[in-house]
Every structure is written in C-alpha cells, then in structure tokens.
C-alpha positions, 0 to 999 in steps of 0.5 A, spaced: 310 695 691 308 695 684 312 688 683 307 685 689 301 687 685 304 685 678 305 678 682 298 678 685 295 680 678 299 674 674 297 669 679 290 670 678 290 671 671 294 665 669 291 659 667 292 653 671 289 655 677 282 652 677 280 646 680 279 643 673 286 644 671 287 637 667 295 638 665 299 632 667 293 628 667 293 621 664 291 621 657 283 619 656 285 613 652 290 611 657 288 607 663 294 606 668 294 600 671 289 597 666 294 591 665 294 588 672 291 581 673 288 582 680 285 587 685 291 587 689 296 588 683 291 594 681 291 597 688 299 596 688 300 599 681 295 605 683 299 606 690 306 607 686 303 612 682 300 616 688 307 615 691 310 618 685 306 623 684 307 625 691 314 626 690 313 630 684 308 635 688 314 635 693 319 637 688 315 642 685 313 645 692 321 646 693 322 649 686 316 654 687 319 655 695 326 657 692 323 662 687 318 665 692 324 666 697 328 669 691 322 674 689 321 676 697 329 677 697 329 682 691 323 686 694 329 689 699 324 691 704 326 685 709 319 682 708 316 676 706 310 676 702 310 670 698 313 665 702 308 665 708 302 665 703 305 659 699 306 655 705 299 656 708 297 654 701 300 648 701 298 646 708 291 647 706 292 644 700 295 638 703 289 637 708 284 638 703 287 633 698 287 628 704 280 629 706 277 629 699 281 622 697 279 619 704 272 621 702 273 618 695 275 612 698 269 611 702 265 610 696 268 602 696 265 602 703 271 599 706 271 593 700 277 591 696 277 597 692 278 602 697 285 603 697 285 604 689 280 609 689 284 613 694 290 612 690 287 614 684 284 620 687 291 622 690 294 621 683 289 626 680 290 631 685 297 631 685 298 632 678 293 638 678 297 641 684 304 640 680 301 643 674 298 649 679 305 650 682 309 650 676 304 655 673 305 659 679 313 658 679 313 661 672 309 667 673 314 669 679 320 667 675 318 672 669 317 678 674 324 677 677 
C-alpha cells in the first residue's frame, strides 16, 4: 500500500507531466522538412516524421507497460494497480491526440496544407507523449 502511494506521489511530482512538456521536441532553430521543394514533398516529409514519432510512442508504451506489470506483480496482492490505469490513459490520450490534430488540420480548410498540419500536430504530440511515458517509466523503475 505504501509503495502504491509513493508511485502516485512521484507521478504527480515529477516534471514532464504537463501539456507544456517540450522534451524531445525539435530545436527551435531547426525546422524539419524545411529543405523540401514542393508542397507534396513537405507534406510527405511531415507524414514520415509523424509515423516515426508514432512508432516511438508505441515503443515507449510497451516499455512502461512492462514496468507497470512488474510493479503490479511485485505488490504481491494479486491486483493490478498500474496496468489498467495506464491502458485507460493511453486509450484516452490516443483519442485526444486524434481529435485535436484533426482540429488543427481544419485550419487549412481542406486545402493542400491540411495533411502537413495534421502530421505536424501528430509529431509534436507524439514527442510529448514519449517524454511523459519515459518519465513515468523512470518513476516506476526507481520504486522497484
């Protein structure tokens, strides 16, 4: 019980939980896909970055899920504390990210910039999510 309380306290106290997390975001002086020569190439570049960052989220989620399972197992009470909460959190985050990036894409009103705006949003949110998941993984591992 004490361990569960400590995990909850660390998850609240550790940095990287807020929506303003900037870890793993591109350097402000570097603009990805800036060297492209056409709108199509620009959009394709961002879509590839979005896919790469989605893969990073999936890998970070697998890592934290394993840590959460080990932590739940180490409690010895036969109850899963972290895994169900983590799975719900990821499900809710995926829904949020999808709808939010669709909203950001609507700024282009269906024009040629729509796909790149959506991909830029996905990349940004995915990078933030990776940082959040890595911070939580570290918190869980420190307590085991």
